[in-house]
Structure formats: structure tokens, C-alpha cells
N, CA, C and O atoms as a GROMACS GRO file, in nm:
protein
  216
    1MET      N    1  19.418  18.654  21.175
    1MET     CA    2  19.420  18.527  21.119
    1MET      C    3  19.436  18.537  20.967
    1MET      O    4  19.366  18.616  20.903
    2ALA      N    5  19.526  18.462  20.911
    2ALA     CA    6  19.549  18.464  20.761
    2ALA      C    7  19.447  18.387  20.687
    2ALA      O    8  19.386  18.295  20.741
    3ARG      N    9  19.426  18.424  20.564
    3ARG     CA   10  19.336  18.349  20.479
    3ARG      C   11  19.399  18.214  20.447
    3ARG      O   12  19.518  18.204  20.415
    4ASN      N   13  19.318  18.112  20.455
    4ASN     CA   14  19.367  17.974  20.430
    4ASN      C   15  19.346  17.940  20.283
    4ASN      O   16  19.233  17.939  20.234
    5GLU      N   17  19.454  17.913  20.215
    5GLU     CA   18  19.445  17.882  20.076
    5GLU      C   19  19.410  17.736  20.046
    5GLU      O   20  19.395  17.696  19.931
    6LEU      N   21  19.397  17.657  20.156
    6LEU     CA   22  19.344  17.519  20.136
    6LEU      C   23  19.199  17.519  20.108
    6LEU      O   24  19.148  17.430  20.041
    7ARG      N   25  19.127  17.623  20.160
    7ARG     CA   26  18.985  17.635  20.138
    7ARG      C   27  18.952  17.767  20.072
    7ARG      O   28  18.899  17.857  20.137
    8PRO      N   29  18.982  17.781  19.938
    8PRO     CA   30  18.958  17.915  19.875
    8PRO      C   31  18.809  17.939  19.845
    8PRO      O   32  18.728  17.847  19.834
    9VAL      N   33  18.777  18.066  19.834
    9VAL     CA   34  18.647  18.110  19.789
    9VAL      C   35  18.633  18.088  19.640
    9VAL      O   36  18.719  18.132  19.563
   10VAL      N   37  18.522  18.017  19.595
   10VAL     CA   38  18.504  17.994  19.452
   10VAL      C   39  18.365  18.043  19.407
   10VAL      O   40  18.270  18.042  19.485
   11LYS      N   41  18.354  18.084  19.288
   11LYS     CA   42  18.226  18.124  19.230
   11LYS      C   43  18.167  18.002  19.153
   11LYS      O   44  18.238  17.933  19.080
   12LEU      N   45  18.038  17.978  19.170
   12LEU     CA   46  17.972  17.878  19.095
   12LEU      C   47  17.875  17.951  18.996
   12LEU      O   48  17.789  18.029  19.038
   13ARG      N   49  17.892  17.923  18.869
   13ARG     CA   50  17.809  17.986  18.769
   13ARG      C   51  17.708  17.887  18.707
   13ARG      O   52  17.744  17.772  18.682
   14SER      N   53  17.586  17.929  18.683
   14SER     CA   54  17.483  17.847  18.627
   14SER      C   55  17.518  17.796  18.487
   14SER      O   56  17.572  17.872  18.406
   15THR      N   57  17.489  17.670  18.456
   15THR     CA   58  17.514  17.615  18.322
   15THR      C   59  17.391  17.642  18.233
   15THR      O   60  17.393  17.610  18.114
   16ALA      N   61  17.283  17.702  18.291
   16ALA     CA   62  17.169  17.734  18.209
   16ALA      C   63  17.187  17.858  18.121
   16ALA      O   64  17.104  17.890  18.036
   17GLY      N   65  17.298  17.927  18.144
   17GLY     CA   66  17.325  18.047  18.062
   17GLY      C   67  17.261  18.175  18.114
   17GLY      O   68  17.253  18.274  18.041
   18THR      N   69  17.217  18.174  18.236
   18THR     CA   70  17.151  18.292  18.293
   18THR      C   71  17.244  18.388  18.354
   18THR      O   72  17.206  18.504  18.375
   19GLY      N   73  17.369  18.346  18.386
   19GLY     CA   74  17.463  18.438  18.450
   19GLY      C   75  17.455  18.441  18.600
   19GLY      O   76  17.532  18.513  18.665
   20HIS      N   77  17.364  18.366  18.657
   20HIS     CA   78  17.349  18.364  18.801
   20HIS      C   79  17.458  18.290  18.868
   20HIS      O   80  17.500  18.185  18.818
   21THR      N   81  17.510  18.341  18.984
   21THR     CA   82  17.623  18.275  19.048
   21THR      C   83  17.595  18.263  19.202
   21THR      O   84  17.522  18.341  19.264
   22TYR      N   85  17.660  18.161  19.254
   22TYR     CA   86  17.668  18.142  19.401
   22TYR      C   87  17.814  18.150  19.436
   22TYR      O   88  17.902  18.129  19.352
   23VAL      N   89  17.838  18.183  19.567
   23VAL     CA   90  17.978  18.189  19.618
   23VAL      C   91  17.979  18.090  19.730
   23VAL      O   92  17.887  18.084  19.811
   24THR      N   93  18.089  18.006  19.735
   24THR     CA   94  18.111  17.905  19.830
   24THR      C   95  18.260  17.880  19.852
   24THR      O   96  18.342  17.938  19.780
   25ARG      N   97  18.297  17.797  19.948
   25ARG     CA   98  18.431  17.753  19.968
   25ARG      C   99  18.447  17.610  19.934
   25ARG      O  100  18.352  17.533  19.946
   26LYS      N  101  18.566  17.571  19.893
   26LYS     CA  102  18.590  17.426  19.872
   26LYS      C  103  18.723  17.387  19.925
   26LYS      O  104  18.813  17.470  19.939
   27ASN      N  105  18.737  17.256  19.954
   27ASN     CA  106  18.858  17.200  20.009
   27ASN      C  107  18.938  17.150  19.890
   27ASN      O  108  18.895  17.057  19.822
   28ARG      N  109  19.058  17.213  19.861
   28ARG     CA  110  19.141  17.176  19.749
   28ARG      C  111  19.202  17.037  19.764
   28ARG      O  112  19.236  16.975  19.664
   29ARG      N  113  19.216  16.988  19.885
   29ARG     CA  114  19.272  16.858  19.901
   29ARG      C  115  19.172  16.752  19.859
   29ARG      O  116  19.212  16.653  19.798
   30ASN      N  117  19.045  16.768  19.888
   30ASN     CA  118  18.939  16.674  19.856
   30ASN      C  119  18.886  16.689  19.714
   30ASN      O  120  18.845  16.591  19.652
   31ASP      N  121  18.887  16.811  19.665
   31ASP     CA  122  18.828  16.845  19.531
   31ASP      C  123  18.930  16.922  19.449
   31ASP      O  124  18.910  17.042  19.433
   32PRO      N  125  19.034  16.868  19.397
   32PRO     CA  126  19.132  16.940  19.318
   32PRO      C  127  19.074  16.984  19.184
   32PRO      O  128  19.120  17.083  19.127
   33ASP      N  129  18.976  16.913  19.131
   33ASP     CA  130  18.920  16.956  18.998
   33ASP      C  131  18.813  17.056  19.018
   33ASP      O  132  18.784  17.096  19.130
   34ARG      N  133  18.752  17.098  18.906
   34ARG     CA  134  18.643  17.198  18.917
   34ARG      C  135  18.524  17.138  18.987
   34ARG      O  136  18.491  17.022  18.964
   35LEU      N  137  18.460  17.213  19.070
   35LEU     CA  138  18.351  17.167  19.148
   35LEU      C  139  18.222  17.190  19.068
   35LEU      O  140  18.202  17.296  19.008
   36THR      N  141  18.137  17.088  19.071
   36THR     CA  142  18.001  17.098  19.007
   36THR      C  143  17.900  17.057  19.108
   36THR      O  144  17.908  16.950  19.168
   37LEU      N  145  17.801  17.148  19.128
   37LEU     CA  146  17.694  17.124  19.227
   37LEU      C  147  17.558  17.150  19.160
   37LEU      O  148  17.548  17.238  19.075
   38ARG      N  149  17.457  17.077  19.195
   38ARG     CA  150  17.323  17.099  19.141
   38ARG      C  151  17.249  17.195  19.244
   38ARG      O  152  17.220  17.156  19.357
   39LYS      N  153  17.221  17.318  19.199
   39LYS     CA  154  17.162  17.415  19.287
   39LYS      C  155  17.045  17.484  19.210
   39LYS      O  156  17.031  17.469  19.088
   40TYR      N  157  16.963  17.561  19.286
   40TYR     CA  158  16.844  17.626  19.234
   40TYR      C  159  16.884  17.752  19.162
   40TYR      O  160  16.956  17.835  19.218
   41ASP      N  161  16.839  17.766  19.041
   41ASP     CA  162  16.854  17.892  18.960
   41ASP      C  163  16.725  17.969  18.960
   41ASP      O  164  16.628  17.924  18.899
   42PRO      N  165  16.718  18.083  19.027
   42PRO     CA  166  16.592  18.155  19.040
   42PRO      C  167  16.546  18.218  18.906
   42PRO      O  168  16.428  18.250  18.889
   43VAL      N  169  16.637  18.236  18.814
   43VAL     CA  170  16.605  18.294  18.683
   43VAL      C  171  16.518  18.196  18.601
   43VAL      O  172  16.415  18.235  18.546
   44VAL      N  173  16.561  18.070  18.594
   44VAL     CA  174  16.476  17.970  18.520
   44VAL      C  175  16.386  17.891  18.612
   44VAL      O  176  16.309  17.807  18.565
   45ARG      N  177  16.395  17.917  18.742
   45ARG     CA  178  16.307  17.860  18.846
   45ARG      C  179  16.310  17.705  18.848
   45ARG      O  180  16.207  17.638  18.857
   46ARG      N  181  16.434  17.652  18.840
   46ARG     CA  182  16.450  17.506  18.862
   46ARG      C  183  16.592  17.476  18.903
   46ARG      O  184  16.676  17.566  18.904
   47HIS      N  185  16.622  17.353  18.937
   47HIS     CA  186  16.757  17.318  18.977
   47HIS      C  187  16.838  17.280  18.849
   47HIS      O  188  16.793  17.202  18.765
   48VAL      N  189  16.958  17.337  18.840
   48VAL     CA  190  17.046  17.314  18.733
   48VAL      C  191  17.185  17.293  18.784
   48VAL      O  192  17.214  17.337  18.895
   49PRO      N  193  17.277  17.228  18.709
   49PRO     CA  194  17.413  17.219  18.752
   49PRO      C  195  17.486  17.352  18.754
   49PRO      O  196  17.474  17.430  18.660
   50TYR      N  197  17.559  17.378  18.859
   50TYR     CA  198  17.645  17.499  18.872
   50TYR      C  199  17.788  17.452  18.866
   50TYR      O  200  17.822  17.353  18.932
   51ARG      N  201  17.873  17.518  18.791
   51ARG     CA  202  18.013  17.479  18.770
   51ARG      C  203  18.104  17.588  18.822
   51ARG      O  204  18.078  17.707  18.807
   52GLU      N  205  18.210  17.542  18.884
   52GLU     CA  206  18.313  17.639  18.929
   52GLU      C  207  18.376  17.716  18.815
   52GLU      O  208  18.416  17.659  18.713
   53GLU      N  209  18.386  17.850  18.835
   53GLU     CA  210  18.451  17.928  18.731
   53GLU      C  211  18.588  17.971  18.779
   53GLU      O  212  18.607  17.988  18.899
   54ARG      N  213  18.683  17.990  18.691
   54ARG     CA  214  18.817  18.024  18.728
   54ARG      C  215  18.833  18.176  18.720
   54ARG      O  216  18.941  18.228  18.747
   0.00000   0.00000   0.00000
């Protein structure tokens, strides 16, 4: 089975400046812009926005 480029793997990097990342997939048809999710950052021990990095 070939990799589907409609749902690419993206890295989400913490906006708190800790360098912590999550890896997820996104649907390019529904989210063509950069993805931003609020997730837990274990370095600062609270929820912060994570932004897709290119």
C-alpha cells in the first residue's frame, strides 16, 4: 500500500519554546493551513498551543 499524501505526517512543536514535539497526521483537504492544537507540554507541565512545523 502506498503512502497517502492526502493525510501526511506532521510534527507539532510547542509554542512555549521547550522544543517538545508531537507527531500526528492531518487531512490536507480539511486543513490546508498550518495546524494548531492545544496539547500538554510535559516540560512546563501545562497545556500550551502546539503549531505545525514545516
